[in-house]
C-alpha angles and dihedrals in degrees: 000000000000089000091055093050090051092055091049093051090049092053092049092050091050092048093052095047120099113275094023110057101014119071117182123205127239114295090022134102130201118258099180139340091289108031138061122201126209123245122233112260125235112291093033137079135209113274099168132003119237121257135198089276104028134052128234115288117215131180133191120271117262123247113292089019130101144181118199100181144037109281146151092222137079129282123272126241116255118251116255113225096216116194089211087068090049094257135135130187113259099169122015122237119266132186089257099040140035126243115278111222128193135185120272118243108279092033136094131203116274122203110242126163092206106047142345112277137168126208126213118257115254123244112293093027134091141189133193091215131242111087093328120130123229114272130194120257119259111268104230094176092058090059093046095251134121125244111256096180121010119234124259135189091271101032136050123238114268118218127207113261116250115259112269096191113129118200110246127211121238112252131195118221116223112207112223116191092187126074117260111259109129132004148194127220121256134167126248126208090269090059092242118132117251134179121241109203118228140169134240090234090054090052092053090050090054091048091050092050091050091050093049092048090048092051091048090051092052092051092050090049093052091048094054091041093057091044092052092047091052091052091053092053091047089055091049092050101043105031105029105030099018090224128131116245122218119238113269090007111119098168120127120258118275093264090064095044124090110271111224132188091254096047118132090229092059094043093051 
């Protein structure tokens, strides 16, 4: 009987001891075997621990201090983004979050176990800052271009743009006083076909001029033809037959004409 009572008292003592009988909620910590105390939330720090008769007392973090988690300790000092370490402030410090630092332009992150640091880019390299690594300048000479702006630690080298000028062919403008309606094909100096605009009225004028010139040519031809024929008959009359020829009479002399019964030559 005494042995059974001893086992029961041992189980009760174990159950009531910390870690066995007391279970604290999230964001709480055990004070004793029978009480759990609350942790201070982000943005606040512990001012006074809880007791058996009083709860935890928390107060806001001071300026340039922060607390980003539930805790029963004090706030942490905000990180200083010192330019001497190659840093610049990206996000300011708040009571619930620390300062976010980034590398200055011309710097790259440097691994340091103690604090965040950034090192300058070496000669011939550049970086835009942030978490970007140093990159080599663009080699303008390798691409056959000239350097327009040389590279710096925080900017890349800028090359001159290639010439976009295209050689143009010389063209000859053909003035056209008539509106464009129809056209005929001609050839320019570059041997490419082009269209010269014309007008139906202009075509009829050309046709009329051609007809008039053709008629004039025919008249000139007839005039010289009759004149040449008259000269031939004059030569036949005066030099060969020694007979006078009447004007506008191109018949052959009587010896070459047909001799009829009633001819004057026969009757005489």
